[in-house]
N, C-alpha and C positions, 0 to 999 in steps of 0.2 A: 241419315241425311249427310251426304258427303260435301255439300257445299255450304258456305256460310250464309244462312237465311236471316236476313236482317229486316225483311219487309212483308212477309207473309201475314203477320199479325194485324198490320194496318193496311192490308190490300185494298179494302173498300174506300177507306179514307184516301189512300193513294190516288185511286182512280178519280175521285171527286176534287181532290185539293191540288194536285200537282199542277204547276203552270204548263201551258201549251207551247210546244216548239213552233217557231215561225214557219209559214208556208214557204217563204223565199229560201230557207236553209235547204229544203228538199228539192225546190226547183233548181238550186245551184248544183247539188250532188248529181241530179239527173242529167245535167249538162256534161258531166264527166265521163259517162259510159255510153259508148256508141250505140249499144242496145239496151232495151228496156223490157226485157222478157221476164226476169225473176231477180228478187232481192231476198237477203236473209236479214231480218232485224234480231239480233241475238241479245238475250236478257231484255225481252220486249216489255216486261212489267205490265202495265195496264193496256199495252198495245198502242200507245199514242203515236210513237214514231211510225209503227207498222201501218197505221190508218193514213197517215200523210204519204208513205211510200206507195200504198195501194192506189193512189190517184194518178201515179206516174209510171208504176211498173204493172205488167199484166198480172203478175203473181208475186205474192210476198209470203214467205215462210217466217212466222214469228214464233220464237222459242223462249222459254223461261224454266229455270230449275224449280220454281215455285208453282205448285198446283193452285194455290189461292189466288196468286196474281193472274194466272191464265183464266181463271173462273171469273175474274172481275173484269176482264178485257172486253172491249166492245167489238162487235162482229162486223165483218165487211166481206163481201162476196169474193174479193180478191186476196183475201188473208186466211192463211191456214195456220191455226195455232197448235202448238203441241209442247209438252213439258219434256225438257232434256236440259243436260248440263252444257255449258259454253264448249267444253273441251271434248265432248262425246256426242256430236251431231249425227243424225242418221242419214245425211245427205251424200249424194254421190260425188265423185271427183269432178273438178272443173265445171261447177254447176251454176255459180251465181255471177251476175253482172256487178252487183253492189252488195256490200256487207256492212251493216251499221251496229254500233253499240252506243247507246244513249245513257250517260250517268251511271255506267256500270263497269267500265274497263278496269277500274282500280281494285275490284273485287277478284279478278281472274287470276289463275295461274297463267301468266302471259306466255311463257315459253311453249306451254301445251296449247293454248288457245291460238297463238300465231301459227303453230303448225297446222291447226285445223283450218284457219283462214287460208293458208296457202293450198291446202288440199282441195277445198271446195270452191275456191274462186276460179273463175275463168282466167286464162292468161290475159294479163293487163286489166283484169278486173279492178274495181275500186273498193278500198276499205276506209271507213270513216268512224272516227269516235269522238264524242264531245261530252263535255261536263259543264256544270254551271254551280257557282258558289253562293254566297250570300246575296240577296236581293237589296235594292237601293230604293228609299222612299224620300226621307229628309235626313239631314245630318244628325238630328236628335234621335230619330227612330233608328238610323243605321248604327248609331253608337249603342243603343240598348240591345239590338239584336246581335251585334258583334260580341259585346260582353257576355250575353246569354249563351251564345255558341261556344266561346273560348273558356269562360270561367265556370258558369253553371253547369255545362255539359261537357266541359273539356275532357274528363277522364272517362266519359261514357261513349265516346265515339269509337267505333270498331277500327282496328288496324286497317289501313288503306284510305281512310277518309282524308289523310294529310296530302294525298296526291291531287285531290280536288282543289285545295288552297293554292297549289302551284299550277293549276290549269293543265294538269297532266304533262307539263314539261319534264317531270322526273321520271316518266315512264318510257321504257324502250319503245321504239316504232320502227320496225324493220322493213319499211316500205319506201318506195320512191316518193318522197314528199311533194305534195301540191300545196302552194301557198293560197289559202282561202281568204275571202273577204271577211269583214267583221259581221257578226250576227248577235241579235239580242232577243230575249223573250221579254214580252211586255204584258201586262195586265192591268186592269182597273179594278180594285178589290176593296171591300169594306174590311173592318177591323176583324170581323167574325171569320171571314175568308182567310185572312193572314194567320189567325189563330188555329184555324182548321189546317192550313198548310204546315205550320210549326209542329202539329201533332203528328204529321207523317214522318217526322225526322226520327231515325232509328235510335239516336241517343236519348231522346225523350222516353222512349219505351223502356231502355236499359235503366234509366234513372228511376222510373216508375216501379220497375221490378225490384230494385235494390231499396228505395225508400218508401214505397207504398203511397206515394202522392205524386201528382203531375206538377213538375217544375213550372209550367206555363201558368199555373195559378198565381205564382209569385211575380211573373213578368206582366201579367195582364193590366194590373192597375197602373204600372209605369207606362205602358203603351197608350192606355186611354188618356193619360194626362197630356200626351203629345200629339194624340190622333184627333182630339176634338170629338165631335159627334161620330159615335162608333158606326153608324149607318152611312156616313159620308164615305164615299169611295175615293181612293187616292191612286195615282199612277205609280206602278211598281216595274222595276226593270232588273233583269238578270243578264250580264254579259255572258256569252257562250265561248266556251274555249274549244274550238274545233281542230282536230288533227286528221288529215286526209292525205291518202297516197296510193299509187298504183301497186298492185300485188304483181311483181315480176318474179316469176317462179325460179 
């Protein structure tokens, strides 16, 4: 395996517990492309972004280097899934109206990937990449999650994760930038759903591999103390850091 696979082990949980991107994000991206024939969702994971694109584009190619992720993705008549690496796609030149990467750009060899984007994008096609970092619930819960992320898991995050904390501002972006509006992911979750989401974090699984125990078991009592009734649902919000531009060859 030549790519860094941080998510295959938890692919089923990833499909179940990851938050959903807002529909208005994709509505916005669709306004930027004159045609809506075909889009490529690269590093599609469980296919979440691809499914949204499929409501706006006639056809969507959704790729991921992980067979396990592709196997866990939801099907759609307008989506074609296949396993391939981001830098080695099977697509013809000048093919796509829109190319998207959701929460994965920081794992790529950017020089090689951007060359591939320029090859397969139509002239003046659009490229969009976005990420999200820690969620917000209440100040007390947010402090616990921040400490868990930074201190408990700090040394277990793979290289590249630091770019998310910077909202991808530290990554190269060789396209004609378009200034997007602000977007957010929102959910109303119980405590068990939050814990399920935390279990999808790659650093949690690397911690388990080294220590033989799940660090979330240490965090759970602290979260319960501030959450109240575990079955009670709370509103949760993630800011989205979107970078979008025109691919001028």
